[in-house]
C-alpha positions as CSV (number, residue, x, y, z in Angstrom):
1,M,-93.6,96.6,-80.4
2,G,-91.6,97.5,-77.3
3,N,-88.2,96.8,-75.9
4,Y,-87.3,93.1,-75.6
5,K,-85.2,93.9,-72.6
6,S,-88.2,95.1,-70.6
7,R,-89.9,91.6,-70.8
8,P,-90.0,89.6,-67.6
9,S,-87.5,86.9,-67.4
10,Q,-90.2,84.4,-66.4
11,T,-93.6,84.1,-67.9
12,C,-96.9,83.9,-66.0
13,T,-97.0,80.2,-66.7
14,D,-93.5,79.6,-65.4
15,E,-94.4,81.5,-62.2
16,W,-97.7,79.6,-61.8
17,K,-95.7,76.2,-62.3
18,K,-93.4,77.3,-59.6
19,K,-96.2,78.1,-57.1
20,V,-98.0,74.8,-57.8
21,G,-94.9,72.9,-57.4
22,E,-94.1,74.6,-54.1
23,S,-97.7,73.9,-52.9
24,Y,-97.3,70.2,-53.9
25,S,-94.1,70.0,-51.9
26,V,-95.8,71.4,-48.8
27,I,-98.7,68.8,-49.2
28,I,-96.3,65.8,-49.5
29,E,-94.2,67.1,-46.5
30,K,-97.5,67.3,-44.4
31,L,-98.4,63.8,-45.5
32,E,-94.9,62.3,-44.9
33,D,-95.0,64.0,-41.4
34,D,-98.1,61.9,-40.5
35,F,-96.2,58.8,-41.6
36,Q,-93.2,59.7,-39.2
37,L,-93.9,57.7,-36.0
38,K,-92.0,56.9,-32.9
39,D,-90.5,53.4,-32.8
40,P,-93.0,52.1,-30.3
41,L,-95.8,52.9,-32.5
42,R,-94.4,51.2,-35.6
43,N,-95.6,47.8,-34.4
44,L,-99.2,47.9,-35.1
45,T,-100.0,44.6,-33.7
46,G,-99.3,45.9,-30.1
47,I,-101.7,48.8,-30.6
48,V,-104.7,47.4,-32.4
49,P,-105.9,44.3,-30.5
50,V,-108.0,41.9,-32.5
51,S,-110.1,40.1,-29.9
52,D,-113.2,41.7,-28.2
53,E,-111.5,41.0,-24.8
54,A,-108.5,43.1,-25.8
55,F,-110.8,45.9,-27.1
56,Q,-112.3,46.1,-23.5
57,K,-109.0,47.2,-22.3
58,V,-107.8,49.5,-25.1
59,N,-108.6,53.2,-25.3
60,L,-110.4,53.6,-28.5
61,C,-110.2,57.4,-28.2
62,Y,-106.2,57.1,-28.3
63,R,-104.6,59.8,-30.5
64,T,-100.8,60.3,-31.0
65,E,-99.4,63.9,-30.5
66,K,-99.9,64.4,-34.2
67,G,-103.5,63.6,-33.9
68,L,-103.5,60.2,-35.4
69,S,-106.3,57.9,-34.3
70,L,-106.1,54.0,-34.4
71,L,-107.8,54.3,-37.8
72,H,-105.0,56.5,-39.1
73,L,-102.4,54.2,-37.5
74,C,-103.7,51.2,-39.3
75,C,-103.4,53.0,-42.5
76,V,-99.8,54.2,-41.7
77,C,-98.5,51.0,-40.1
78,G,-99.9,48.4,-42.5
79,G,-103.1,47.3,-40.8
80,N,-105.5,45.2,-42.6
81,K,-109.1,45.5,-43.5
82,G,-110.1,43.4,-40.5
83,H,-108.5,45.8,-38.1
84,L,-110.1,48.9,-39.9
85,G,-113.5,47.1,-40.0
86,T,-113.4,46.2,-36.3
87,L,-112.4,49.8,-35.3
88,M,-115.2,51.4,-37.3
89,L,-117.8,48.8,-35.8
90,K,-116.4,49.9,-32.3
91,G,-117.3,53.5,-33.2
92,L,-114.2,55.1,-34.6
93,R,-115.2,57.8,-37.1
94,P,-113.3,57.7,-40.5
95,S,-114.0,61.4,-41.0
96,R,-111.5,62.4,-38.1
97,L,-108.6,64.5,-39.3
98,T,-105.0,64.5,-38.1
99,R,-103.4,67.7,-36.9
100,N,-102.0,68.0,-40.5
101,G,-105.6,67.8,-41.9
102,F,-105.9,64.2,-43.3
103,T,-108.3,61.5,-42.8
104,A,-107.5,57.8,-42.7
105,L,-108.8,57.6,-46.4
106,H,-106.3,60.3,-47.3
107,L,-103.4,58.3,-45.7
108,A,-104.5,55.1,-47.2
109,A,-104.7,56.6,-50.6
110,Y,-101.3,58.1,-50.2
111,K,-99.8,54.7,-49.1
112,D,-101.5,53.2,-52.1
113,N,-103.4,50.5,-50.3
114,A,-106.5,49.9,-52.4
115,E,-107.8,47.3,-49.9
116,L,-107.8,49.7,-47.0
117,V,-109.3,52.5,-49.3
118,T,-112.1,50.1,-50.1
119,T,-112.7,49.0,-46.5
120,L,-112.9,52.8,-45.4
121,L,-115.3,53.6,-48.2
122,H,-117.5,50.6,-47.3
123,G,-117.3,51.6,-43.6
124,G,-118.6,55.1,-44.2
125,S,-115.7,57.2,-45.0
126,D,-116.8,60.2,-47.3
127,V,-115.0,60.1,-50.6
128,Q,-115.8,63.8,-50.9
129,Q,-114.3,64.9,-47.6
130,V,-111.7,67.6,-47.9
131,G,-108.6,67.8,-45.8
132,Y,-105.6,70.1,-45.8
133,G,-105.5,72.4,-48.7
134,A,-109.2,71.3,-49.6
135,L,-107.8,68.1,-51.0
136,T,-109.9,64.9,-51.1
137,A,-108.4,61.4,-51.1
138,L,-108.8,61.4,-55.0
139,H,-106.5,64.5,-55.1
140,V,-104.0,62.7,-52.8
141,A,-103.9,59.6,-54.9
142,T,-103.5,61.7,-58.0
143,L,-100.7,63.7,-56.6
144,A,-98.9,60.5,-55.5
145,G,-99.4,58.8,-58.8
146,H,-101.1,55.8,-57.4
147,H,-103.2,54.6,-60.4
148,E,-104.9,51.4,-58.7
149,T,-106.1,53.5,-55.7
150,L,-107.0,56.3,-58.0
151,A,-109.2,54.0,-60.2
152,G,-110.9,52.6,-57.1
153,L,-111.7,55.9,-55.8
154,K,-113.1,57.2,-59.2
155,F,-115.2,54.1,-59.6
156,Y,-116.7,54.6,-56.0
157,L,-117.3,58.3,-56.7
158,S,-119.0,57.6,-60.0
159,Q,-121.3,55.1,-58.3
160,L,-122.1,57.6,-55.6
161,L,-122.9,60.3,-58.2
162,L,-125.2,57.9,-60.1
163,N,-127.3,57.1,-57.0
């Protein structure tokens, strides 16, 4: 039967749980890093102009030092579906990744904003696009425990797979 003292103190399952927990911590840390903005960027109304005249003067290619586009900033700073829709109509791509490897859809799912998630999906965001760690927005919503956003993403994905 063997010597009981020679058994490892941790089982393979315990070791696996530890590694999974550590990887989740890294993912959350990277997501939270994208949400940490300098004070001037906190006020979204000054960054995302609503009128066409204001859009003529703004640099739609603007990116923060962390690689966040105006679409990302809308998701982080509490923009609304009108902001997102207008930005996508002006040509901003919802598939663009931050330096940490997340799309605007990932950030909206993490923030648990079902309205922004729906707007991004209707605007052409890919529900199956992977970001950091090969995670989709569905993974991020699951990881964060956001059930309403998760249900919306699952419904959209099921409709996509049926067509």
